[in-house]
C-alpha positions in Angstrom: 153.6 -66.6 180.9 152.5 -64.7 184.0 155.4 -62.3 183.7 154.7 -61.8 180.0 151.0 -60.8 180.6 152.0 -58.2 183.1 153.4 -54.7 182.3 157.0 -55.5 183.2 160.2 -54.5 181.5 162.0 -57.8 180.6 164.6 -56.7 178.1 166.5 -60.0 178.2 163.7 -61.9 176.4 165.0 -63.1 173.0 162.6 -66.0 172.3 159.0 -67.0 173.0 158.0 -70.6 173.3 154.3 -71.4 172.6 153.2 -74.6 174.2 149.9 -74.6 172.2 148.9 -73.1 168.9 146.2 -70.4 169.0 144.0 -70.2 165.9 142.2 -67.5 164.1 138.9 -68.9 165.4 139.7 -68.2 169.1 138.7 -65.1 170.9 140.1 -61.6 170.1 141.6 -61.6 173.6 143.6 -64.8 173.0 144.8 -63.5 169.6 145.9 -60.2 171.3 147.8 -62.1 174.0 149.6 -64.2 171.3 150.9 -61.1 169.6 151.6 -59.4 172.9 153.8 -62.3 174.0 155.6 -62.3 170.7 156.3 -58.5 171.0 157.9 -59.0 174.4 160.8 -60.7 172.6 161.2 -58.2 169.7 162.0 -55.2 171.9 165.2 -53.7 170.7 167.3 -53.8 173.8 170.5 -54.3 171.8 171.6 -53.7 168.2 170.8 -56.2 165.5 168.6 -58.3 167.8 166.8 -61.3 166.3 163.8 -62.7 168.2 162.4 -66.2 167.7 159.0 -67.7 168.4 158.9 -71.5 168.8 155.6 -73.3 168.2 155.2 -76.8 169.8 152.9 -78.5 167.3 152.3 -81.7 165.4 152.9 -81.6 161.7 149.3 -82.4 161.0 148.0 -79.6 163.2 146.2 -77.3 160.8 145.5 -74.6 163.4 149.0 -73.5 162.5 147.5 -71.9 159.4 145.2 -69.8 161.6 148.2 -68.5 163.6 150.3 -67.8 160.5 147.4 -66.0 158.9 147.0 -63.8 162.0 150.7 -63.0 162.0 150.7 -62.2 158.3 148.5 -59.2 159.2 151.3 -57.9 161.4 154.3 -58.9 159.1 153.6 -59.5 155.4 157.0 -61.2 155.0 156.7 -63.5 157.9 156.6 -66.7 155.7 160.2 -66.0 154.6 161.3 -66.2 158.3 159.6 -69.5 159.0 161.6 -72.6 159.7 160.5 -76.1 160.8 162.6 -78.2 163.3 162.3 -81.9 163.7 163.2 -84.0 166.7 166.6 -84.5 165.1 167.4 -80.8 165.0 170.2 -81.1 167.5 172.1 -84.0 165.9 175.4 -83.1 164.4 175.5 -85.6 161.6 173.6 -85.9 158.3 172.4 -89.4 157.5 173.0 -90.5 153.9 169.2 -91.3 153.5 166.5 -89.0 154.7 164.3 -90.5 157.4 160.6 -90.8 157.1 160.2 -87.9 159.6 162.6 -85.7 157.7 160.7 -86.3 154.5 157.5 -85.3 156.3 159.2 -82.2 157.7 160.2 -81.1 154.2 156.7 -81.7 152.9 155.3 -79.7 155.9 157.6 -76.8 155.2 156.6 -76.6 151.6 152.9 -77.1 152.3 152.6 -74.4 154.9 154.9 -72.0 153.0 152.4 -72.2 150.1 149.3 -72.2 152.2 150.4 -69.3 154.4 150.7 -67.1 151.4 147.6 -68.4 149.4 145.2 -69.4 152.1 142.9 -66.9 153.7 140.7 -67.8 156.7 137.6 -66.4 155.0 138.1 -68.4 151.8 138.5 -71.7 153.7 134.8 -72.0 154.4 133.9 -71.2 150.8 136.4 -73.8 149.6 134.7 -76.4 151.8 131.3 -75.4 150.5 132.5 -75.8 146.9 134.1 -79.2 147.7 130.8 -80.4 149.4 128.7 -79.3 146.4 131.1 -80.8 143.8 131.8 -84.1 145.6 128.4 -84.8 147.0 126.0 -83.9 144.2 124.2 -87.3 144.2 124.2 -88.3 147.9 124.6 -87.1 151.4 128.0 -87.9 152.9 128.3 -90.1 156.0 129.4 -88.5 159.3 133.0 -89.7 159.2 133.4 -89.9 155.5 136.4 -88.3 153.8 136.1 -87.7 150.0 138.8 -86.9 147.4 139.0 -83.2 146.7 137.3 -82.7 143.2 139.5 -81.8 140.3 139.8 -78.1 139.9 139.4 -77.4 143.6 142.7 -79.0 144.7 145.2 -76.6 146.2 148.9 -77.2 145.8 150.3 -78.5 149.1 146.8 -78.8 150.7 145.3 -82.2 151.7 144.0 -84.3 148.9 140.9 -85.5 150.9 138.0 -83.5 152.3 136.0 -84.4 155.6 132.6 -83.9 153.9 130.5 -85.5 156.7 132.2 -83.6 159.5 131.8 -80.3 157.6 128.1 -80.9 157.1 127.7 -81.6 160.8 129.5 -78.3 161.6 127.2 -76.2 159.5 123.8 -77.8 160.3 122.8 -75.2 162.9 122.9 -72.4 160.3 119.3 -73.6 159.5 118.1 -73.5 163.1 116.8 -70.2 164.2 118.6 -68.7 167.2 121.3 -71.4 167.3 125.1 -70.7 167.0 126.6 -73.0 164.4 130.2 -74.4 164.8 130.9 -73.0 161.3 128.9 -70.0 160.1 127.7 -69.7 156.5 126.6 -66.7 154.5 123.2 -66.6 152.7 125.0 -67.3 149.4 126.8 -70.4 150.8 123.6 -71.7 152.4 121.9 -71.3 149.0 124.6 -73.3 147.4 124.1 -76.2 149.7 120.3 -76.0 149.6 120.5 -76.7 145.8 121.8 -80.2 146.4 119.1 -82.7 145.6 119.4 -84.6 148.9 119.6 -81.6 151.2 115.8 -81.0 151.6 115.3 -84.5 153.1 118.3 -84.1 155.4 117.0 -80.7 156.6 113.6 -82.3 157.4 115.5 -84.9 159.6 117.4 -82.2 161.4 114.2 -80.2 162.1 112.4 -83.3 163.3 115.3 -84.0 165.7 115.4 -80.3 166.9 111.7 -80.4 167.5 112.0 -83.6 169.6 114.5 -82.0 171.9 113.5 -81.6 175.5 111.7 -78.3 176.0 113.5 -75.8 178.3 110.7 -74.1 180.3 110.6 -70.7 181.9 109.8 -70.2 185.6 106.3 -69.0 184.7 105.7 -72.3 182.8 107.1 -74.4 185.6 104.7 -72.7 188.1 101.9 -73.5 185.7 103.0 -77.1 185.4 103.2 -77.5 189.2 99.7 -76.2 189.6 98.3 -78.3 186.8 100.1 -81.6 187.5 100.0 -81.5 191.4 96.5 -80.1 192.2 95.7 -82.3 195.2 98.9 -83.5 196.9 102.5 -82.3 196.9 105.1 -84.0 194.7 107.7 -86.3 196.1 111.3 -85.3 195.9 112.2 -87.7 193.1 109.0 -87.4 191.1 109.4 -86.8 187.3 106.1 -86.1 185.5 105.4 -86.1 181.8 104.1 -82.7 180.7 100.9 -82.9 178.6 101.4 -81.8 174.9 99.0 -78.9 175.3 101.4 -77.4 177.9 104.5 -77.3 175.6 105.1 -75.9 172.1 104.0 -78.0 169.2 106.4 -80.8 168.4 108.3 -80.6 171.7 108.2 -82.9 174.7 109.1 -82.2 178.3 109.4 -83.9 181.7 109.0 -82.0 184.9 110.9 -82.6 188.1 108.2 -81.3 190.3 109.7 -82.2 193.7 113.1 -80.6 192.7 111.3 -77.4 191.6 109.4 -77.2 194.8 112.7 -77.5 196.8 114.2 -74.7 194.6 111.4 -72.3 195.3 110.6 -72.9 199.0 113.0 -70.2 200.3 110.9 -67.6 198.6 108.7 -67.9 201.7 111.6 -67.4 204.1 112.5 -63.8 204.8 116.1 -62.9 204.0 116.9 -66.2 202.3 118.2 -66.7 198.7 116.0 -69.3 196.9 117.4 -71.5 194.1 114.6 -70.2 191.8 113.2 -66.7 192.5 109.4 -66.2 192.2 107.6 -62.9 191.9 104.6 -62.1 194.0 102.1 -63.3 191.3 103.8 -66.7 191.0 103.9 -67.1 194.8 100.2 -66.5 195.0 99.5 -69.1 192.3 101.5 -71.7 194.3 99.8 -70.6 197.6 96.4 -71.4 196.1 97.2 -75.1 195.9 95.2 -76.9 198.7 98.2 -78.8 200.1 100.6 -75.8 200.1 99.6 -74.3 203.5 100.4 -77.5 205.4 103.7 -77.8 203.5 104.6 -74.2 204.4 103.9 -74.9 208.1 106.4 -77.8 208.0 109.0 -75.7 206.3 108.6 -72.8 208.8 108.8 -75.2 211.8 112.0 -76.7 210.5 113.5 -73.2 209.8 112.7 -72.1 213.3 114.4 -75.1 214.7 117.6 -74.4 212.8 120.7 -73.6 215.0 120.9 -70.0 215.7 124.0 -68.1 214.4 124.9 -65.7 217.2 126.8 -62.4 217.1 130.0 -61.7 219.1 128.0 -59.6 221.5 125.6 -62.5 222.2 128.5 -65.0 222.6 130.1 -62.7 225.2 126.7 -62.6 227.0 126.4 -66.4 226.8 130.0 -66.8 228.2 129.2 -64.6 231.2 125.8 -66.3 231.8 126.8 -69.9 231.4 130.3 -69.8 233.0 130.0 -67.5 235.9 132.2 -69.4 238.4 134.8 -71.4 236.5 136.3 -71.3 233.0 135.0 -73.7 230.4 137.1 -76.6 229.2 138.4 -76.6 225.6 135.9 -79.2 224.4 132.8 -78.0 226.4 129.6 -77.5 224.4 126.7 -75.9 226.3 123.0 -75.7 225.5 121.9 -72.1 225.4 118.7 -71.4 227.4 115.7 -70.5 225.3 115.5 -67.0 226.8 118.9 -66.2 225.3 118.0 -67.0 221.7 115.1 -65.8 219.4 111.8 -67.5 219.8 111.6 -70.9 218.1 115.4 -71.2 217.7 117.9 -73.4 219.4 121.7 -73.0 219.9 124.7 -74.7 221.4 127.7 -72.8 222.6 131.4 -74.0 222.3 132.4 -71.9 225.2 136.0 -73.2 225.4 136.6 -72.5 221.7 135.2 -69.0 222.0 137.5 -68.3 225.0 140.4 -69.5 223.0 139.5 -67.3 220.0 139.3 -64.1 222.1 142.4 -64.5 224.4 144.7 -62.5 222.2 142.6 -59.4 222.7 144.5 -59.0 226.0 147.9 -59.3 224.3 149.2 -56.0 222.9 150.0 -56.1 219.1 148.4 -59.6 218.6 145.6 -60.4 216.2 142.9 -62.4 218.0 140.7 -64.9 216.2 137.6 -63.0 217.4 138.0 -59.3 218.0 136.3 -57.7 221.1 135.7 -54.0 221.7 136.5 -52.4 225.0 133.0 -52.9 226.4 133.0 -56.7 225.6 136.5 -57.1 227.2 135.3 -55.4 230.4 132.3 -57.8 230.6 134.6 -60.8 230.3 
């Protein structure tokens, strides 16, 4: 596959083996790759060449229809070139009675030969809408319910049952503003379903469930919640607070992990750091007005100042010269760096032996040292 996706001349390709079946509902990039891989095999590197594409798929895999429909756009006569192999394809004898699998293979060939010619991806959704409206006029289908395809809607070679409950589940988000449904419907198709007598009550249930979903708040709202719900003392790390109804949209509910949010925003007050949640100046001022925040900020700053200092190569050379003036350090030596050699409020330990090991190849011509030194640093050492 990697070779086929690169611009390489591979004229000896005569067949392509697909280990999975792409469908017409996948991304344009995936569809383009499928055709591109197929075209690698059809290059005319010799006269009368015939290329083959093998699909590894189960007989009940209806995504085959999507791929066949896609290929039909490229080759209108592709269905005449299609063959189906069973697991007995390499046997050299013909049993007197067809096995159950061979019967299924023959049915498969006929069904997909017919469907590939007649079935269009755009009409599939309309057919399902028609089946739903015809088969479920009096009641709402259950989630896993399969119903017989109504008379007049049956397609020769197509399944005789219809997953009505599953289809209804796939289209429900068409009625939720801003949502992306699994199966999109046109306004006309939505109008067809809305005429079903039971649909209004089902839509009410959907809307009630959607409104009860946990509300996803913005940073501005979370700052407001922190100030409203924690006015006197800081939240604990594990605290989860119920947000009052007046602070969320009508019909929604929310819980607020105040301690987690405080941890996410604290690095906004540390210069040069990248906080988990960024606050603008206005939001920071709101938080700073909380009576407990000043003492909490002092604790954060004290801890930040006590963090181990990350030294530059120049500083490490200086430490090596200052801390090991008379004898070389051992491989495992770890030395405490004096306070006057690190920024105020910081601490540092120095693995002098490891540093010496990492710089030794600077004195070997053509070698690549673990830590590179310039000429000045080498002279210091």
